[in-house]
C-alpha positions as MATLAB code, in Angstrom:
seq = 'XXXXXXXXXXXXXXXXXXXXXXXXXXXXXXXXXXXXXXXXXXXXXXXXXXXXXXXXXXXXXXXXXXXXXXXXXXXXXXXXXXXXXXXXXXXXXXXXXXXXXXXXXXXXXXXXXXXXXXXXXXXXXXXXXXXXXXXXXXXXXXXXXXX';
ca = [
     127.273  109.028  110.477;
     130.104  106.263  109.832;
     129.116  104.629  113.376;
     125.521  103.895  112.162;
     124.329  100.462  110.769;
     123.160   99.668  107.556;
     119.457   99.331  109.092;
     119.696  102.343  111.219;
     120.822  104.374  108.029;
     117.786  102.866  106.105;
     115.675  103.847  109.319;
     116.587  107.129  109.143;
     116.293  107.669  105.535;
     113.053  106.426  105.554;
     112.133  108.877  108.308;
     113.438  111.887  106.056;
     111.625  110.628  103.024;
     108.121  110.042  104.745;
     108.564  113.369  106.602;
     110.383  115.914  104.876;
     110.147  116.967  102.011;
     113.692  116.132  100.542;
     115.053  114.923   97.327;
     116.616  111.390   97.026;
     120.251  112.534   97.097;
     119.490  115.157   99.381;
     118.188  112.155  101.953;
     121.801  110.018  100.644;
     123.885  113.118  101.657;
     121.975  113.671  104.911;
     122.433  109.607  105.846;
     126.027  109.142  103.946;
     125.174  106.576  101.668;
     124.611  106.637   97.650;
     121.981  108.580   96.045;
     120.761  104.619   94.256;
     121.032  103.326   97.721;
     117.903  105.416   98.820;
     116.510  104.580   95.148;
     116.653  101.004   96.119;
     115.252  101.211   99.782;
     112.515  103.515   98.210;
     111.777  100.608   95.596;
     112.282   97.744   97.914;
     109.906   98.987  100.733;
     107.440  100.499   99.201;
     107.849  104.031  100.541;
     106.206  105.587   98.203;
     103.089  103.751   99.091;
     103.937  104.685  102.785;
     103.761  108.569  101.433;
     100.835  108.847   99.481;
      99.009  106.631  102.457;
      99.870  109.395  104.771;
      99.920  112.541  102.813;
      96.177  112.342  101.937;
      94.393  112.082  104.843;
      90.567  110.385  105.255;
      89.268  113.869  106.050;
      90.861  114.554  102.690;
      89.570  112.167  100.718;
      85.709  112.008  102.325;
      85.984  115.420  101.423;
      87.033  115.020   97.931;
      84.293  111.826   97.220;
      81.691  114.591   98.899;
      82.894  117.272   96.433;
      82.167  114.999   93.713;
      78.191  113.893   94.946;
      77.867  117.556   94.901;
      78.888  117.694   91.514;
      76.474  115.620   90.487;
      73.974  116.499   92.278;
      74.934  120.604   90.789;
      74.448  118.530   87.130;
      71.235  117.055   87.765;
      69.197  120.292   89.224;
      70.437  122.356   86.163;
      68.312  119.853   84.220;
      64.666  121.537   82.683;
      61.740  120.592   84.871;
      60.813  117.353   84.833;
      64.090  115.999   84.223;
      66.249  116.658   87.186;
      66.886  112.830   88.365;
      69.935  110.624   87.714;
      70.666  108.890   84.688;
      71.183  104.915   85.570;
      75.011  106.202   85.146;
      74.743  108.792   87.486;
      72.508  106.708   90.250;
      74.981  104.524   89.988;
      78.545  106.568   90.459;
      75.929  108.069   93.744;
      75.828  104.440   94.834;
      79.073  104.018   94.738;
      80.199  107.257   95.873;
      77.882  107.001   98.886;
      79.998  103.483   99.448;
      82.968  104.568   99.666;
      81.939  107.793  101.610;
      80.320  105.065  104.330;
      83.527  102.777  104.010;
      86.245  105.307  104.391;
      84.043  107.025  107.771;
      83.388  103.555  109.393;
      86.933  101.521  108.769;
      90.378  102.529  109.612;
      92.247  102.417  107.063;
      96.501  101.743  106.341;
      97.175  106.178  106.560;
      95.459  106.301  109.739;
      97.381  103.726  111.299;
     100.857  105.145  109.829;
      99.437  108.714  111.032;
      99.602  107.293  114.225;
     102.688  105.476  114.993;
     104.604  108.891  113.024;
     102.720  111.178  115.887;
     103.797  108.369  118.384;
     107.560  108.394  117.092;
     107.726  111.788  116.671;
     106.427  112.169  120.554;
     109.330  109.840  121.376;
     111.948  110.758  119.711;
     112.833  113.793  121.884;
     112.596  111.470  125.169;
     114.366  108.482  124.255;
     116.122  107.852  120.499;
     116.862  104.425  121.311;
     113.658  103.632  121.941;
     112.206  105.356  118.946;
     114.669  103.667  116.582;
     113.159  100.290  117.997;
     109.833  101.575  117.532;
     110.010  102.172  114.459;
     111.614   99.327  113.626;
     108.737   97.128  114.779;
     106.196   99.231  113.759;
     107.774   98.960  109.623;
     107.705   95.567  110.425;
     103.714   95.921  111.616;
     103.148   97.931  108.729;
     104.629   95.445  106.356;
     102.565   92.367  107.719;
      99.249   95.071  107.642;
      99.710   95.584  103.644;
];
């Protein structure tokens, strides 16, 4: 990979980091840089945050919130008759969960934006590798501005 620029190596490393489940050493070996370099790129450009945003989908987050609501409702329903109502703390938690669910169902999050961009890059790559690299560079700038 000696013919790639440092920026191209960084872009390739980021793609490997975000898409594949590789160690930093494996990425460094594939890209042709030191593991410390990959580690520095990960920290400086917050790749871990990007990866977390990409790996936990909105649907998974909403489903988790719904499970929490169901658990609170289950606890309430198991109480003796006449005591099957939410405590102040439970009511507050249910309200916060409902607000979070509504927000996640209506707002477009950074994870969704990243997901769409990665799908487009994966679609474009087989047709035109150079354009996909250029798009990735611009997309990364867009994501950084969005954070």
